[in-house]
C-alpha positions in Angstrom: -16.0 -0.9 -4.7 -15.2 -3.8 -7.3 -12.9 -6.6 -7.0 -9.2 -5.9 -7.9 -9.4 -2.3 -6.0 -8.2 -1.5 -2.5 -8.5 1.4 0.0 -5.7 2.5 1.9 -5.1 5.2 4.8 -1.7 7.0 4.2 0.0 9.5 6.3 3.2 11.4 4.8 5.9 12.6 7.1 8.6 15.0 6.5 8.3 18.5 5.0 4.7 18.2 3.3 2.9 21.0 4.4 3.3 24.4 2.7 4.7 22.7 -0.6 1.5 22.1 -2.3 1.4 18.6 -1.6 -2.3 18.1 -1.2 -3.3 19.9 -4.3 -0.6 17.9 -6.0 -1.8 14.8 -4.7 -5.2 15.5 -5.7 -4.1 16.2 -9.4 -2.0 12.9 -9.4 -5.1 11.0 -8.2 -7.3 12.3 -10.5 -4.7 11.6 -13.5 -4.6 8.1 -12.0 -8.5 7.6 -11.6 -7.9 7.1 -7.7 -10.7 8.6 -5.3 -10.7 9.7 -1.8 -9.1 12.7 0.3 -6.3 14.1 1.6 -5.8 17.1 4.1 -3.2 18.6 6.6 -2.7 17.4 10.0 -1.7 19.6 13.2 1.2 17.2 13.8 2.6 18.4 10.5 1.8 15.3 8.4 -0.6 14.9 5.4 -3.2 12.5 5.7 -5.2 10.6 3.0 -7.7 8.2 2.3 -7.0 6.8 -1.3 -9.3 4.1 -3.2 -9.4 2.7 -6.6 -7.6 -0.1 -8.9 -5.0 -1.8 -6.9 -2.4 -0.7 -9.8 -3.4 2.8 -9.6 -3.5 2.7 -5.9 0.1 1.5 -5.9 1.1 4.3 -8.5 -0.1 6.9 -6.1 1.7 5.5 -3.2 5.2 5.5 -5.2 4.2 9.3 -6.0 3.4 10.0 -2.4 6.9 8.9 -1.3 8.4 11.7 -3.1 5.4 14.2 -3.6 5.7 17.6 -5.5 9.0 19.2 -6.1 9.3 21.2 -2.9 8.3 18.3 -0.6 10.7 16.2 1.4 9.0 13.2 2.4 11.0 11.2 5.2 8.5 8.3 5.2 5.0 6.9 4.5 2.7 5.0 6.8 0.4 2.9 4.9 -2.6 0.7 6.5 -5.9 -0.6 5.4 -8.5 2.2 5.0 -12.4 2.1 4.6 -15.1 4.2 3.0 -16.7 4.8 -0.4 -15.6 7.7 -2.5 -16.8 9.7 -5.5 -13.9 12.0 -6.3 -10.6 13.0 -4.8 -10.8 16.1 -2.7 -8.4 18.4 -0.6 -10.2 18.6 2.9 -9.9 21.1 5.7 -7.3 20.7 8.1 -7.6 17.9 10.8 
């Protein structure tokens, strides 16, 4: 990971499952050049690990607060993350 990049663990709350949130997030991440993964959690949230240039990660966070058209995001938890990623993938449910 180069200087000027960041890795964050992000959890989106609200109506974020069953609304194409994960695939939409993957497409947005690829467009921004952000690596990592996202998955549904059993508590109804969507969890993601995002990594890339600080500005790109921040842009993805802005997107995450609204998500795709059918989503209703109530809030987003953000904390430092870790790992190294080659691409952005949708993972199986946690």
